[in-house]
N, C-alpha and C positions, 0 to 999 in steps of 0.2 A: 163841215169845215169849208173854208174858202178854197177855191180852186188851187191857188198857190198862195200860201201865207208868207208874206214878207213883213216881219215884225221889227220895229225899232222900239226898244225900251230905254227910257232916259230918266235921269235924275242926277244926284250928286254922288261923288265917290263915297263909299261906305254904306249906301242904301241897298246894295245887293242886286243891282240890275244885271250885272254880268252873270252871277249865279242863277238868276231867274231865267235867262236865255239858255244857259247850259241845261237846266232842268227841263225846260220846254222842248229843247232839241232831243234830249235823252228820252223823254216820254214819247215823242214822235217816232224816234228810232225803235223803241221797244214795240211800238204798234206797226212796225214794218214800213215806215215812211222814209223818204229821203230827207236828210237834214244837213244844214251847215250853220255854224255859229261863228260870230266874230265880235270884237269889242274895241273900243278906243276910249281914252280918258285923258284929261289934262295932266299937267305936271304934278298936281297935288295928289297925294295918295288918298287923302280923305277930304271931302268937301268940295273938290273941283267938279266941273261938269263931266258927266259920264254917259256914254251910250253903248249899248250892246244890241246886236242884231241876230236874228235867226230866220232862216228860210226853211219852211216845211212844205213838202210837196209829195203827191202820190207818184210823180214821175221823176226820173233822174234830173238832178239840178245841173244845168250847164254853165251858169254864171253864179259864182259864190258870194257875191256882194249884194246887199239890198241897195237898189238905186232909188226907187220911188216906193216907199212902204205903203202897204194897205192896212197897216195897224200901227198905232203909236200909243205907248204908255208914257205919261209924264208925271213924275213925282215932285218936280219943282217948277216954279213959275218960269225960271230961266230956261229950263229944258223945253217946256211947252212953247215959249215964245220963239226959241231958236229952231226947233225941229218940226213945228206944225206947218211951216210954209211949203214944204215939199211932201205932198201926200197924193195918192190916187184919188180920183173923184169919189169912189165908193169906200174910202178909208173909214175905219173905226178908230175912235180916240177914246182912251180911258185916261182920265185925269183925276188926280186926287181931289177930293171935295174942297180942299183949302185953296185951290187955284182959281184964278179968274180966267174963264174961257171966253174969248171974244165972241160976240153974237155972230160974226161972219163965219167962224169955225163951226158953230152950232148949226148954222144954216146950210153949210156946205158938206158936212159929214155927220155920221152917227156918233154922238158923243155921250159917254157915260161918265158922270162925275160921282165918284164913290169915295167914301172915307177910308182909304187904304191905310194911311199913316195912323189915324186915330184908332182904327180897328186893331192894328198891331199893338199899339201902345196900351189901349184901354181894355179891349175884349180879350186879346191873347195875353197881354201882360208884358210884352217885350217889343220895343220899337224895332229891334233888329229883325223881326219876322215880317216886316212890311213886304219884302220881296216874295215871300211864300204866300201871303195874303193876295198879292198881285197875281201870282201864278194861278191861284184858284179862280180868281175873277176872270182872267184872260181866257183860261180854258173853258170856263162856263159860257163865255160869250162866243168864242170861236170854234169850239168843239175840235181842238187840235189832236187830242189823245184821249184814250179811255181813262176813267178814274183810276183803275188798277195800275195802269202804266204810269200815270202821273204820281201816284203815291209811291210807287217803286222808285221812280226817278228822284223824288224828293229825298227818300231815305238813303239813296246811293250817294248823295252829295252834301249831306248835312253832317255836323259833328255827332258822333255816337253819344247817346244819352239825351239827345234833344228831339227824339222821334215824336214823342207825345205832344210836345209844344208845337212842333212844325206841322203835325197832322191837324192840330186845332187851328193853326193859322190857315192852312189850306182849306179846311171846312168853312172857316169864317169868310174867306175870299169868295168861295162858291156861294155862300149865303148872301153876300152883298148883291149878287146878281139875281139870285132867286127872288129877293124882295122886289126886284124890278120886273118880275114876270117875264124874263127872257127865257126862251126854251133852252133847257140845260143839256149839256153833253151827257152821253150815257156812260 
């Protein structure tokens, strides 16, 4: 895990980025880490730009806002364009494969372009599981929480009766990173 993970997850309203940060925070908490989660979104309930943030650390968190994230998830081009300008030098970016990531970002940061949206729609069978696919991919890269805590956090925050679907989405997200030969979280 990063020394102190300051994550910003972005997309459009309805893609579940807020729930994704809640799940990541819950998983970190279950593993005994200090966490804080926050979110903001435009006036549109669905379709407007959305960002949610989470801080996960081994030590007590003294400031509860993400100022300069060391991780960015972008599910829309607008969110990548807007939020990629303020990142730490060693930041990791996960962008959906459908997005155009500028060469300057690829040169300055570690960038993973993975088909999160298509994986949810085609492999899992439900576009609305993109956030859980993203959670699996994020944790596989950053090693924020144990697999057991991550699965427990997912089941705590999803509608009853969707457990199997969401566990499939989580596994597919982890699988996206396995294919890139990134060392996986335990």
